[in-house]
C-alpha positions, 0 to 999 in steps of 0.5 A: 576377427572376421570384417565386412565391409560394404558399399550401400546401394540405392535406387540406381546404383543397385545389382541388376544381373547381366548388365552391371559389369559393362559399365560398373568400374572398381572404387578403391576404398574398401580394398584399400582399407582392407590392405591396411588390416595388419597380418597379426589380427588373422582377419577373414574380409569380405568386400561386398557392393551392392551396385554390382553384385547380390547383398549379403544377408548370411554370416558372422562378423566382428565388424561390419564397415558400410559405406554410403552416400547421400542417395543410399545413406536410408540403405546404409542405416537399414544394413546398420541395423540389420548388423547391428541386430546379429552382433556386429560392430558398426563403422559407417565412413564415405561421403554422406557421414563424413558431411553428416557426422551426426546423423550417421552416428545415430546409426553406428558404433563409430563414425569415420570421417574424412579419409579412413587410410590414417584412421582405420588402423587407429580404430583397429587397436583401439577396438582390440582393446576394447576403447573404440571411440564414437568418431575417428576424424581425418586430421593430417595435415600434409600434402601427401597421403600414401597408400597401400596397394589395394586388396583387388583379390577381394573385389567383385569380378561383376566390374568393367575389366580395367583396373581403377588407380588413385593419384590426387584426390584433391580439386581446387574448385570450390563449386558450391553445389560441389562435395569434394572441396567440402569434403577434403578441402581445396587442396586435397590429398596427393599420393607420392607419384613414385607409389603411383608409378609402382602400382601401375607397373605391378598392375601390367595393364594396358588400360587404367581407369584414373578415379582422381576428381580432377588430375591437372588441377595440381599442375606441379604434381600433374607434370611429375606424374605425367611425364613418370607415365610416359615410359610406361606406354600404358593408355588411361582414362579419367576426369579433368577440366576443359581448360587444362589445354589452355596449358599447352605444356601440361596438356601435351604431357597429358596426351604423351602419358597416354590419356585416352579419354576423359570425362569433363564438367560443362555443366551449363551454356549459360555463363550466369549459371557458372557464376552463380554456383562459383565454378570459376575454371568454365568459360563456355566461349572456350568449349569449342576450342578445348574439345577441338584440341582434344580431338585434334588427339584423337581424345573423345570427350564425355561432356557431362551436363546439369539442369536446374540452374536458376537461370535455366529454361525449358528452352535453354535446357532443350537448346544445350542439345544443339550446342552439344553436337555443334561442339562435338561432345562426343557422349553427353550426360546428363543430371538434375542439380542436386544441393546434396547436404553439407554444400554451400548450395544446399545451406543456401536453398535450405534458407531460402525455404526451397528445399522440397524434401529431405528424402535422401533417397531422392538425393541420386542427381535424377530427381528435383528435390528443390523448388527451380526458380523459373519452372514448376518441379514436375516440369525441370523433371519432365525437361530433363528427360526430354533431353535424354531423349533428344540427345540420343536420337541416332542422328544425333549419335551418328554424328557424334561418332565421327568427331574423331576417327578412332574406335568408332565402333565402341563409341557406337556401343557406348552411345547405344548404352547410353540411349538404353540407359535414359530410357530405362531411367525415364521409367525407373523415376 
């Protein structure tokens, strides 16, 4: 049996020789599924990530499994057609097929909805018996989901040289624009702590990146995990909500476990915007306090901001850059509000007639796909680009690298990298 796993690329996430390795970290979905394939199949497995390497177009494969998000869905459908014509059995899974299974099912032989750890083995048995089903739906109704050690040996060498790990795939927020709770529910799924710790030991890495959407969202689990990580003396970075500092005991454990950097979704500087999209954890009046607490521990913050909420204006969005500098956020990143199909926000905008296009290629968080409330579509696109430009002046960069005393050279290089990214972005939209 020959199996090809493909992560479909899009207009922004595509192989660019000489640049990808410095900023891309390894996803684990396909490496985990590869690890699940039983030895008795004698499977020859290849993993191809179009974001960091050239597309695979040669060879013959019995099974081609394609994963995609909304912005890469059209590319995934083209890939499915290409490999079907070569005689392969086509699987599709990932965020977009999970949220839009009926659409995805029209382009493949079997569609996977939800996590694949439970259903992929079921599919392999069905396929071998000649009775594969059209849909495989994750139905495991428990808090924990075990995961085998990922086949990292099959991954491209073009990723950032820091291994990635998964522990908690849940998030207890229910933001209307976000697909995570639609995909996995408010609880999500937790990986047994002893399994995570064993993987960290086997990796023997000094640094790791956690892919968890919100590692601290389940306090009991996070407490157990952070305590177990302390003896390992590793450094890690990952996502976190900024309000974790309010739980002093958990925050102290997070720091002691080796946290050295976080990505936090600040989203906006207008509290009414947050209320509108049901992001209850963020209190703007507490942003400065939260950032200061991380900085006191020497931990820098990559802060994400979104342009295009209903209360946004050109003036308020440009004021966001001043707020970022005053608050001390170390590395700002910007995206355009995107109502992904399957989310509450998409349904609300669709009913109001505000969805401008269903060209999934444009659903990459860098293009305006809906009608803003206080601006024209083109104006929001223009302001978004101006935000990147203003945030990454040399004056702003030099101020930010002094927020913490650690790794100033690294922070300078990353800021300059984002300055370059913003420049390339303006010329690619």
